MMTF fields as JSON, N, C-alpha, C and O atoms, coordinates in Angstrom:
{
  "mmtfVersion": "1.0.0",
  "mmtfProducer": "UNKNOWN",
  "numBonds": 351,
  "numAtoms": 352,
  "numGroups": 88,
  "numChains": 1,
  "numModels": 1,
  "chainsPerModel": [1],
  "groupsPerChain": [88],
  "chainIdList": ["A"],
  "bondAtomList": [4, 2, 8, 6, 12, 10, 16, 14, 20, 18, 24, 22, 28, 26, 32, 30, 36, 34, 40, 38, 44, 42, 48, 46, 52, 50, 56, 54, 60, 58, 64, 62, 68, 66, 72, 70, 76, 74, 80, 78, 84, 82, 88, 86, 92, 90, 96, 94, 100, 98, 104, 102, 108, 106, 112, 110, 116, 114, 120, 118, 124, 122, 128, 126, 132, 130, 136, 134, 140, 138, 144, 142, 148, 146, 152, 150, 156, 154, 160, 158, 164, 162, 168, 166, 172, 170, 176, 174, 180, 178, 184, 182, 188, 186, 192, 190, 196, 194, 200, 198, 204, 202, 208, 206, 212, 210, 216, 214, 220, 218, 224, 222, 228, 226, 232, 230, 236, 234, 240, 238, 244, 242, 248, 246, 252, 250, 256, 254, 260, 258, 264, 262, 268, 266, 272, 270, 276, 274, 280, 278, 284, 282, 288, 286, 292, 290, 296, 294, 300, 298, 304, 302, 308, 306, 312, 310, 316, 314, 320, 318, 324, 322, 328, 326, 332, 330, 336, 334, 340, 338, 344, 342, 348, 346],
  "bondOrderList": [1, 1, 1, 1, 1, 1, 1, 1, 1, 1, 1, 1, 1, 1, 1, 1, 1, 1, 1, 1, 1, 1, 1, 1, 1, 1, 1, 1, 1, 1, 1, 1, 1, 1, 1, 1, 1, 1, 1, 1, 1, 1, 1, 1, 1, 1, 1, 1, 1, 1, 1, 1, 1, 1, 1, 1, 1, 1, 1, 1, 1, 1, 1, 1, 1, 1, 1, 1, 1, 1, 1, 1, 1, 1, 1, 1, 1, 1, 1, 1, 1, 1, 1, 1, 1, 1, 1],
  "groupList": [{"groupName": "MET", "atomNameList": ["N", "CA", "C", "O"], "elementList": ["N", "C", "C", "O"], "formalChargeList": [0, 0, 0, 0], "bondAtomList": [1, 0, 2, 1, 3, 2], "bondOrderList": [1, 1, 2], "singleLetterCode": "M", "chemCompType": "L-PEPTIDE LINKING"}, {"groupName": "ASN", "atomNameList": ["N", "CA", "C", "O"], "elementList": ["N", "C", "C", "O"], "formalChargeList": [0, 0, 0, 0], "bondAtomList": [1, 0, 2, 1, 3, 2], "bondOrderList": [1, 1, 2], "singleLetterCode": "N", "chemCompType": "L-PEPTIDE LINKING"}, {"groupName": "ASP", "atomNameList": ["N", "CA", "C", "O"], "elementList": ["N", "C", "C", "O"], "formalChargeList": [0, 0, 0, 0], "bondAtomList": [1, 0, 2, 1, 3, 2], "bondOrderList": [1, 1, 2], "singleLetterCode": "D", "chemCompType": "L-PEPTIDE LINKING"}, {"groupName": "LYS", "atomNameList": ["N", "CA", "C", "O"], "elementList": ["N", "C", "C", "O"], "formalChargeList": [0, 0, 0, 0], "bondAtomList": [1, 0, 2, 1, 3, 2], "bondOrderList": [1, 1, 2], "singleLetterCode": "K", "chemCompType": "L-PEPTIDE LINKING"}, {"groupName": "HIS", "atomNameList": ["N", "CA", "C", "O"], "elementList": ["N", "C", "C", "O"], "formalChargeList": [0, 0, 0, 0], "bondAtomList": [1, 0, 2, 1, 3, 2], "bondOrderList": [1, 1, 2], "singleLetterCode": "H", "chemCompType": "L-PEPTIDE LINKING"}, {"groupName": "PHE", "atomNameList": ["N", "CA", "C", "O"], "elementList": ["N", "C", "C", "O"], "formalChargeList": [0, 0, 0, 0], "bondAtomList": [1, 0, 2, 1, 3, 2], "bondOrderList": [1, 1, 2], "singleLetterCode": "F", "chemCompType": "L-PEPTIDE LINKING"}, {"groupName": "GLY", "atomNameList": ["N", "CA", "C", "O"], "elementList": ["N", "C", "C", "O"], "formalChargeList": [0, 0, 0, 0], "bondAtomList": [1, 0, 2, 1, 3, 2], "bondOrderList": [1, 1, 2], "singleLetterCode": "G", "chemCompType": "PEPTIDE LINKING"}, {"groupName": "PRO", "atomNameList": ["N", "CA", "C", "O"], "elementList": ["N", "C", "C", "O"], "formalChargeList": [0, 0, 0, 0], "bondAtomList": [1, 0, 2, 1, 3, 2], "bondOrderList": [1, 1, 2], "singleLetterCode": "P", "chemCompType": "L-PEPTIDE LINKING"}, {"groupName": "ILE", "atomNameList": ["N", "CA", "C", "O"], "elementList": ["N", "C", "C", "O"], "formalChargeList": [0, 0, 0, 0], "bondAtomList": [1, 0, 2, 1, 3, 2], "bondOrderList": [1, 1, 2], "singleLetterCode": "I", "chemCompType": "L-PEPTIDE LINKING"}, {"groupName": "GLN", "atomNameList": ["N", "CA", "C", "O"], "elementList": ["N", "C", "C", "O"], "formalChargeList": [0, 0, 0, 0], "bondAtomList": [1, 0, 2, 1, 3, 2], "bondOrderList": [1, 1, 2], "singleLetterCode": "Q", "chemCompType": "L-PEPTIDE LINKING"}, {"groupName": "THR", "atomNameList": ["N", "CA", "C", "O"], "elementList": ["N", "C", "C", "O"], "formalChargeList": [0, 0, 0, 0], "bondAtomList": [1, 0, 2, 1, 3, 2], "bondOrderList": [1, 1, 2], "singleLetterCode": "T", "chemCompType": "L-PEPTIDE LINKING"}, {"groupName": "ARG", "atomNameList": ["N", "CA", "C", "O"], "elementList": ["N", "C", "C", "O"], "formalChargeList": [0, 0, 0, 0], "bondAtomList": [1, 0, 2, 1, 3, 2], "bondOrderList": [1, 1, 2], "singleLetterCode": "R", "chemCompType": "L-PEPTIDE LINKING"}, {"groupName": "LEU", "atomNameList": ["N", "CA", "C", "O"], "elementList": ["N", "C", "C", "O"], "formalChargeList": [0, 0, 0, 0], "bondAtomList": [1, 0, 2, 1, 3, 2], "bondOrderList": [1, 1, 2], "singleLetterCode": "L", "chemCompType": "L-PEPTIDE LINKING"}, {"groupName": "GLU", "atomNameList": ["N", "CA", "C", "O"], "elementList": ["N", "C", "C", "O"], "formalChargeList": [0, 0, 0, 0], "bondAtomList": [1, 0, 2, 1, 3, 2], "bondOrderList": [1, 1, 2], "singleLetterCode": "E", "chemCompType": "L-PEPTIDE LINKING"}, {"groupName": "ALA", "atomNameList": ["N", "CA", "C", "O"], "elementList": ["N", "C", "C", "O"], "formalChargeList": [0, 0, 0, 0], "bondAtomList": [1, 0, 2, 1, 3, 2], "bondOrderList": [1, 1, 2], "singleLetterCode": "A", "chemCompType": "L-PEPTIDE LINKING"}, {"groupName": "SER", "atomNameList": ["N", "CA", "C", "O"], "elementList": ["N", "C", "C", "O"], "formalChargeList": [0, 0, 0, 0], "bondAtomList": [1, 0, 2, 1, 3, 2], "bondOrderList": [1, 1, 2], "singleLetterCode": "S", "chemCompType": "L-PEPTIDE LINKING"}, {"groupName": "VAL", "atomNameList": ["N", "CA", "C", "O"], "elementList": ["N", "C", "C", "O"], "formalChargeList": [0, 0, 0, 0], "bondAtomList": [1, 0, 2, 1, 3, 2], "bondOrderList": [1, 1, 2], "singleLetterCode": "V", "chemCompType": "L-PEPTIDE LINKING"}, {"groupName": "TYR", "atomNameList": ["N", "CA", "C", "O"], "elementList": ["N", "C", "C", "O"], "formalChargeList": [0, 0, 0, 0], "bondAtomList": [1, 0, 2, 1, 3, 2], "bondOrderList": [1, 1, 2], "singleLetterCode": "Y", "chemCompType": "L-PEPTIDE LINKING"}, {"groupName": "TRP", "atomNameList": ["N", "CA", "C", "O"], "elementList": ["N", "C", "C", "O"], "formalChargeList": [0, 0, 0, 0], "bondAtomList": [1, 0, 2, 1, 3, 2], "bondOrderList": [1, 1, 2], "singleLetterCode": "W", "chemCompType": "L-PEPTIDE LINKING"}, {"groupName": "CYS", "atomNameList": ["N", "CA", "C", "O"], "elementList": ["N", "C", "C", "O"], "formalChargeList": [0, 0, 0, 0], "bondAtomList": [1, 0, 2, 1, 3, 2], "bondOrderList": [1, 1, 2], "singleLetterCode": "C", "chemCompType": "L-PEPTIDE LINKING"}],
  "groupTypeList": [0, 1, 2, 3, 4, 5, 6, 7, 1, 8, 9, 10, 5, 11, 3, 12, 3, 6, 0, 3, 9, 9, 13, 12, 14, 2, 14, 8, 6, 8, 1, 12, 9, 15, 12, 15, 3, 8, 13, 11, 6, 16, 17, 17, 7, 10, 5, 13, 10, 12, 13, 3, 8, 0, 16, 16, 12, 13, 16, 14, 7, 1, 13, 0, 12, 15, 6, 10, 18, 3, 5, 14, 15, 4, 8, 13, 3, 13, 16, 19, 9, 11, 6, 11, 10, 8, 3, 19],
  "groupIdList": [1, 2, 3, 4, 5, 6, 7, 8, 9, 10, 11, 12, 13, 14, 15, 16, 17, 18, 19, 20, 21, 22, 23, 24, 25, 26, 27, 28, 29, 30, 31, 32, 33, 34, 35, 36, 37, 38, 39, 40, 41, 42, 43, 44, 45, 46, 47, 48, 49, 50, 51, 52, 53, 54, 55, 56, 57, 58, 59, 60, 61, 62, 63, 64, 65, 66, 67, 68, 69, 70, 71, 72, 73, 74, 75, 76, 77, 78, 79, 80, 81, 82, 83, 84, 85, 86, 87, 88],
  "secStructList": [7, 7, 2, 2, 2, 2, 2, 2, 2, 2, 2, 2, 2, 2, 2, 2, 6, 6, 7, 7, 2, 2, 2, 2, 2, 2, 2, 2, 6, 7, 7, 2, 2, 2, 2, 2, 2, 2, 2, 2, 6, 1, 1, 7, 7, 7, 2, 2, 2, 2, 2, 2, 2, 2, 2, 2, 2, 6, 7, 7, 2, 2, 2, 2, 2, 2, 1, 7, 7, 7, 7, 1, 1, 2, 2, 2, 2, 2, 2, 2, 2, 2, 2, 2, 2, 7, 7, 7],
  "xCoordList": [-2.225, -1.749, -1.805, -1.398, -2.296, -2.339, -1.039, -0.869, -0.12, 1.206, 1.133, 1.983, 0.111, -0.035, -0.25, 0.189, -0.94, -1.324, -0.581, -0.843, 0.348, 1.021, 1.83, 1.677, 2.663, 3.42, 2.565, 2.801, 1.57, 0.659, -0.087, -0.407, -0.373, -0.997, -0.125, -0.602, 1.177, 2.116, 2.113, 2.07, 2.159, 2.184, 0.902, 0.961, -0.249, -1.52, -1.531, -1.878, -1.162, -1.136, -0.168, -0.46, 0.984, 1.991, 1.37, 1.489, 0.716, 0.13, -0.993, -1.132, -1.806, -2.851, -2.303, -2.962, -1.094, -0.438, 0.257, 0.793, 0.247, 0.88, 2.399, 3.069, 2.941, 4.413, 4.965, 4.339, 6.151, 6.912, 7.695, 7.922, 8.113, 8.874, 10.122, 10.444, 10.834, 12.061, 11.814, 12.64, 10.687, 10.331, 10.08, 10.535, 9.35, 9.104, 10.378, 10.683, 11.145, 12.421, 13.32, 13.901, 13.43, 14.253, 13.68, 14.427, 12.388, 11.724, 11.92, 11.988, 12.01, 12.147, 13.582, 13.858, 14.493, 15.899, 16.329, 17.243, 15.659, 16.142, 16.326, 15.892, 16.976, 17.185, 15.971, 15.128, 15.902, 14.781, 14.563, 13.428, 15.661, 15.554, 14.878, 14.057, 15.232, 14.629, 13.124, 12.328, 12.774, 11.324, 10.562, 9.456, 11.169, 10.54, 10.306, 9.241, 11.262, 11.137, 10.127, 9.425, 10.041, 8.998, 7.6, 6.699, 7.436, 6.128, 5.748, 4.558, 6.713, 6.436, 6.305, 5.963, 6.589, 6.474, 7.706, 7.665, 8.818, 10.058, 10.741, 11.267, 10.725, 11.266, 10.187, 9.181, 10.355, 9.47, 10.231, 11.393, 9.607, 10.326, 10.56, 9.838, 11.609, 11.815, 10.694, 10.011, 10.514, 9.486, 9.753, 8.836, 11.047, 11.412, 11.034, 10.484, 11.329, 11.0, 9.499, 9.003, 8.768, 7.333, 6.714, 5.773, 7.261, 6.806, 7.022, 6.131, 8.171, 8.446, 7.5, 7.019, 7.238, 6.331, 4.953, 4.357, 4.441, 3.146, 3.076, 2.077, 4.148, 4.204, 4.17, 3.4, 5.016, 5.123, 3.825, 3.365, 3.231, 1.996, 0.719, -0.389, 0.909, -0.22, -1.251, -2.429, -0.831, -1.698, -1.608, -0.516, -2.724, -2.769, -2.299, -2.485, -1.708, -1.223, -2.315, -2.062, -3.519, -4.582, -4.95, -5.286, -4.889, -5.207, -4.1, -4.398, -2.834, -1.739, -1.678, -1.483, -1.848, -1.667, -2.866, -2.717, -4.047, -5.269, -5.587, -6.237, -5.117, -5.449, -6.82, -7.311, -7.466, -8.746, -8.536, -7.811, -9.176, -9.053, -10.281, -11.091, -10.411, -11.544, -11.177, -10.08, -12.062, -11.827, -12.528, -13.624, -11.885, -12.468, -13.676, -14.581, -13.695, -14.758, -14.937, -14.057, -16.106, -16.411, -15.399, -14.949, -15.041, -14.149, -12.766, -12.163, -12.264, -10.967, -10.964, -9.991, -12.045, -12.137, -12.077, -11.397, -12.797, -12.795, -11.427, -10.998, -10.729, -9.397, -8.469, -7.677, -8.578, -7.694, -7.943, -7.007, -9.194, -9.505, -9.077, -8.587, -9.231, -8.811, -7.275, -6.701, -6.637, -5.18, -4.515, -3.403, -5.214, -4.677, -4.743, -3.978, -5.606, -5.774, -5.091, -4.928, -4.706, -4.06, -2.59, -1.925, -2.067, -0.63, -0.103, -0.608, 0.921, 1.486, 2.654, 3.281],
  "yCoordList": [181.435, 181.207, 182.563, 183.596, 182.528, 183.72, 183.796, 183.067, 184.66, 184.746, 185.077, 184.646, 185.847, 186.245, 185.067, 185.084, 184.031, 182.928, 181.636, 180.613, 181.674, 180.446, 179.871, 178.691, 180.659, 180.197, 179.732, 178.656, 180.529, 180.073, 178.797, 177.998, 178.59, 177.311, 176.145, 175.14, 176.279, 175.199, 174.973, 173.835, 176.045, 175.962, 175.253, 174.383, 175.658, 175.079, 173.553, 172.77, 173.15, 171.713, 170.986, 169.876, 171.577, 170.92, 170.718, 169.629, 171.714, 171.607, 170.565, 169.819, 170.533, 169.524, 168.113, 167.197, 167.931, 166.629, 166.368, 165.282, 167.359, 167.212, 167.225, 166.655, 167.89, 167.939, 169.239, 170.291, 169.164, 170.36, 170.81, 170.033, 172.091, 172.598, 171.781, 171.496, 171.399, 170.639, 169.275, 168.788, 168.656, 167.369, 167.5, 166.673, 168.549, 168.714, 169.085, 168.547, 170.007, 170.391, 169.177, 169.024, 168.325, 167.09, 166.19, 165.632, 166.049, 165.135, 165.607, 164.789, 166.933, 167.418, 167.817, 168.197, 167.731, 167.957, 169.428, 169.78, 170.296, 171.682, 171.992, 171.235, 173.119, 173.49, 174.215, 174.735, 174.237, 174.811, 176.286, 176.74, 177.021, 178.48, 178.684, 179.586, 177.848, 177.967, 177.705, 178.414, 176.653, 176.346, 177.45, 177.806, 178.0, 179.085, 180.28, 180.894, 180.615, 181.702, 181.418, 182.325, 180.153, 179.779, 179.964, 180.51, 179.498, 179.601, 181.031, 181.345, 181.941, 183.337, 184.158, 185.34, 183.498, 184.213, 185.02, 185.808, 184.847, 185.575, 184.924, 185.614, 183.601, 182.826, 182.038, 181.7, 181.74, 180.796, 179.522, 179.578, 178.378, 177.11, 176.895, 177.415, 176.101, 175.656, 174.673, 174.17, 174.408, 173.419, 172.092, 171.427, 171.69, 170.408, 170.378, 169.389, 171.445, 171.52, 171.534, 170.871, 172.275, 172.312, 170.937, 170.537, 170.229, 168.875, 167.977, 167.207, 168.062, 167.26, 167.598, 166.708, 168.892, 169.332, 168.702, 168.193, 168.728, 168.232, 166.698, 166.186, 165.997, 164.555, 164.219, 163.364, 164.905, 164.597, 164.968, 164.241, 166.08, 166.546, 165.927, 166.158, 165.138, 164.492, 165.478, 165.323, 166.508, 167.594, 167.648, 167.581, 167.766, 167.903, 169.339, 170.288, 169.464, 170.777, 171.853, 172.954, 171.554, 172.552, 172.976, 174.137, 172.039, 172.39, 173.294, 174.301, 172.955, 173.734, 175.144, 176.123, 175.228, 176.508, 177.449, 178.671, 176.855, 177.699, 178.077, 179.089, 177.245, 177.482, 176.968, 177.214, 176.255, 175.619, 174.124, 173.584, 173.495, 172.044, 171.469, 172.181, 170.162, 169.475, 169.008, 168.495, 169.179, 168.742, 167.416, 167.154, 166.613, 165.32, 165.497, 164.662, 166.592, 166.807, 168.297, 169.108, 168.638, 169.999, 170.446, 171.591, 169.584, 169.922, 170.259, 171.25, 169.474, 169.722, 171.115, 171.86, 171.45, 172.76, 173.886, 174.894, 173.696, 174.738, 174.896, 176.021, 173.792, 173.817, 174.559, 175.397, 174.235, 174.898, 176.41, 177.208, 176.774, 178.221, 178.934, 180.059, 178.353, 179.008, 179.056, 180.018, 178.013, 177.978, 179.117, 179.547, 179.572, 180.681, 182.017, 182.929, 182.156, 183.413, 183.442, 184.506, 182.284, 182.207, 182.45, 181.831, 183.361, 183.652, 183.188, 183.588, 182.336, 181.787, 182.666, 182.383],
  "zCoordList": [240.907, 242.255, 242.999, 242.466, 244.185, 245.014, 245.795, 246.772, 245.391, 246.0, 247.487, 248.266, 247.879, 249.252, 250.191, 251.341, 249.677, 250.551, 250.265, 250.899, 249.311, 248.895, 250.095, 250.41, 250.748, 251.864, 253.024, 253.573, 253.409, 254.462, 254.098, 254.978, 252.803, 252.383, 252.752, 253.28, 252.47, 252.792, 254.31, 254.778, 255.051, 256.494, 257.009, 257.878, 256.443, 256.88, 256.606, 257.491, 255.418, 255.098, 255.984, 256.429, 256.259, 257.131, 258.49, 259.052, 259.042, 260.352, 260.397, 261.367, 259.301, 259.229, 259.254, 259.746, 258.725, 258.751, 260.095, 260.312, 260.993, 262.293, 262.238, 263.099, 261.205, 261.059, 261.553, 261.422, 262.127, 262.515, 261.296, 260.369, 261.302, 260.178, 259.908, 258.755, 260.975, 260.787, 260.158, 259.386, 260.482, 259.898, 258.391, 257.601, 258.008, 256.566, 255.875, 254.811, 256.458, 255.823, 255.592, 254.517, 256.597, 256.441, 255.353, 254.55, 255.324, 254.333, 252.877, 251.96, 252.678, 251.329, 250.974, 249.837, 251.949, 251.68, 251.623, 250.876, 252.424, 252.535, 254.0, 254.868, 254.271, 255.666, 256.255, 255.524, 257.541, 258.275, 257.927, 257.787, 257.792, 257.495, 256.125, 255.957, 255.172, 253.809, 253.834, 253.218, 254.574, 254.67, 255.361, 254.955, 256.426, 257.129, 256.213, 256.269, 255.387, 254.452, 253.365, 252.919, 252.927, 251.962, 252.573, 251.935, 253.825, 254.483, 254.714, 254.691, 254.941, 255.171, 253.879, 253.912, 252.73, 251.467, 251.113, 250.168, 251.85, 251.57, 250.358, 249.485, 250.321, 249.22, 248.524, 249.147, 247.28, 246.595, 246.307, 245.904, 246.502, 246.28, 244.791, 243.941, 244.505, 243.136, 242.8, 243.692, 241.525, 241.142, 241.787, 242.268, 241.799, 242.417, 243.916, 244.4, 244.622, 246.036, 246.255, 247.166, 245.438, 245.536, 245.301, 245.985, 244.326, 244.046, 245.272, 245.627, 245.912, 247.055, 248.208, 248.909, 248.395, 249.463, 249.243, 250.192, 248.023, 247.706, 247.956, 248.461, 247.593, 247.809, 249.289, 249.728, 250.057, 251.506, 252.193, 253.074, 251.812, 252.46, 251.867, 252.353, 250.807, 250.108, 249.695, 250.016, 248.975, 248.515, 246.989, 246.423, 246.349, 244.877, 244.486, 245.248, 243.325, 242.865, 242.919, 243.408, 242.427, 242.457, 243.879, 244.113, 244.826, 246.207, 246.756, 247.398, 246.518, 247.072, 246.485, 247.206, 245.159, 244.507, 244.663, 244.689, 244.765, 244.867, 246.281, 246.542, 247.209, 248.628, 248.962, 250.064, 248.044, 248.369, 248.338, 247.503, 249.252, 249.329, 249.968, 250.563, 249.838, 250.427, 251.828, 252.049, 252.737, 254.095, 254.377, 253.882, 255.161, 255.517, 256.425, 256.426, 257.207, 258.142, 258.392, 258.1, 258.944, 259.331, 260.391, 260.358, 261.311, 262.391, 261.811, 262.221, 260.886, 260.226, 259.575, 259.693, 258.901, 258.258, 259.289, 259.092, 260.385, 261.405, 262.049, 262.305, 262.317, 262.891, 261.99, 262.422, 260.718, 259.696, 259.682, 259.73, 259.617, 259.536, 260.79, 260.699, 261.94, 263.164, 263.255, 263.765, 262.757, 262.766, 261.972, 262.278, 260.973, 260.14, 260.93, 260.618, 261.91, 262.608, 263.99, 264.585, 264.477, 265.78, 265.64, 264.81, 266.456, 266.482, 267.811, 268.86, 267.779, 269.006, 269.458, 270.479]
}
């Protein structure tokens, strides 16, 4: 697992699903602040929380942990890559 990108991987998958942080936090049973810290790499999720995240986001463990995944389309890949570099 690449610790540097683990949190951003969660954030990327969440955004690809069109979910807000609060929606994912509610779905997995943690508070917004904890999810924010997980996405920023400040905290690491428990195994149970990670499992819930993967179920809700429909991501396989190897995709989540490695940061590599299959894209449904070229456009989806491009959006994902650009989303990692855009700061709002």
